[in-house]
C-alpha positions in Angstrom: 63.1 118.5 72.3 64.6 122.0 72.6 68.0 122.6 71.1 70.2 125.5 72.2 73.7 126.8 71.2 76.4 125.8 73.7 77.8 129.4 73.8 74.4 131.0 74.6 74.3 133.6 77.4 71.3 135.4 78.7 70.7 138.5 80.9 68.0 138.9 83.5 65.1 141.3 83.0 62.8 140.2 85.8 59.1 140.6 85.2 57.1 142.0 88.1 53.5 141.9 89.1 51.2 139.2 90.5 51.4 137.0 87.5 55.2 137.0 87.2 56.6 133.5 86.8 58.3 131.9 89.8 61.1 131.8 91.0 62.0 135.5 90.8 65.7 135.4 89.6 66.8 138.6 91.4 65.6 137.1 94.7 67.4 133.8 93.8 71.0 134.8 93.5 71.1 136.4 90.0 72.1 139.9 89.1 71.0 142.4 86.4 74.7 143.2 85.8 75.7 139.8 84.6 75.1 137.4 81.7 74.6 133.8 82.5 75.5 130.7 80.4 72.5 128.5 79.5 73.4 124.9 80.6 70.0 123.4 79.6 66.4 124.1 78.6 63.3 122.4 79.8 59.8 122.7 78.4 57.1 121.0 80.5 54.3 119.6 78.4 51.6 121.4 80.5 53.1 124.9 79.9 53.9 127.1 76.9 56.9 128.5 78.9 60.4 127.2 78.6 62.7 127.1 81.6 66.3 127.8 81.1 68.8 126.1 83.5 71.3 128.7 84.7 74.0 128.8 87.3 73.5 131.8 89.6 76.2 133.8 91.3 76.4 131.2 94.1 76.9 128.4 91.5 73.5 126.9 92.2 71.5 125.7 89.3 68.0 127.2 88.8 65.2 126.7 86.3 64.3 130.3 85.2 61.3 131.0 83.0 62.2 132.5 79.6 60.0 135.5 80.3 62.6 136.8 82.7 65.4 136.4 80.2 66.9 138.3 77.2 69.6 137.3 74.7 73.1 138.5 75.8 75.1 136.9 73.0 77.1 133.9 71.9 80.4 133.8 73.7 83.1 131.1 73.3 84.4 130.9 76.9 84.6 128.5 79.7 83.0 131.0 82.1 79.5 130.5 83.4 79.0 134.2 84.2 80.1 137.3 82.4 79.9 140.9 83.7 77.8 142.9 81.3 80.2 145.9 81.0 83.0 143.4 80.0 80.6 141.7 77.6 79.8 144.9 75.8 83.4 145.9 75.6 84.2 142.5 74.0 81.4 142.9 71.5 82.8 146.4 70.4 86.3 145.0 69.7 
C-alpha cells in the first residue's frame, strides 16, 4: 500500500529519450506551467516505478510515472490544477 497526503500537488518535468516512461505527460494533456493534484497512487508489483493518478487539463485521469513528476507543494484547496505562478505567489505570502 502507498499512502499520500490529500493536499499533494506535483508539477511535470517530462523525461526524454528512448527509455522515457510512457505515457509522455506533455503529449497527454498536461502542461509544465501547472501543478496537478494527486488523486491516487499505484505501484504495480512487476515495477519499481509508482504511477500517480492525475487529472489533466481536459479533466481526464491518467497514470503518470513518478519519474516525470516533481513535488509542487501541499495545498488545502478544492482545485485539481494550480497555475505555477499563482502557486509561487501563494507560497511567498
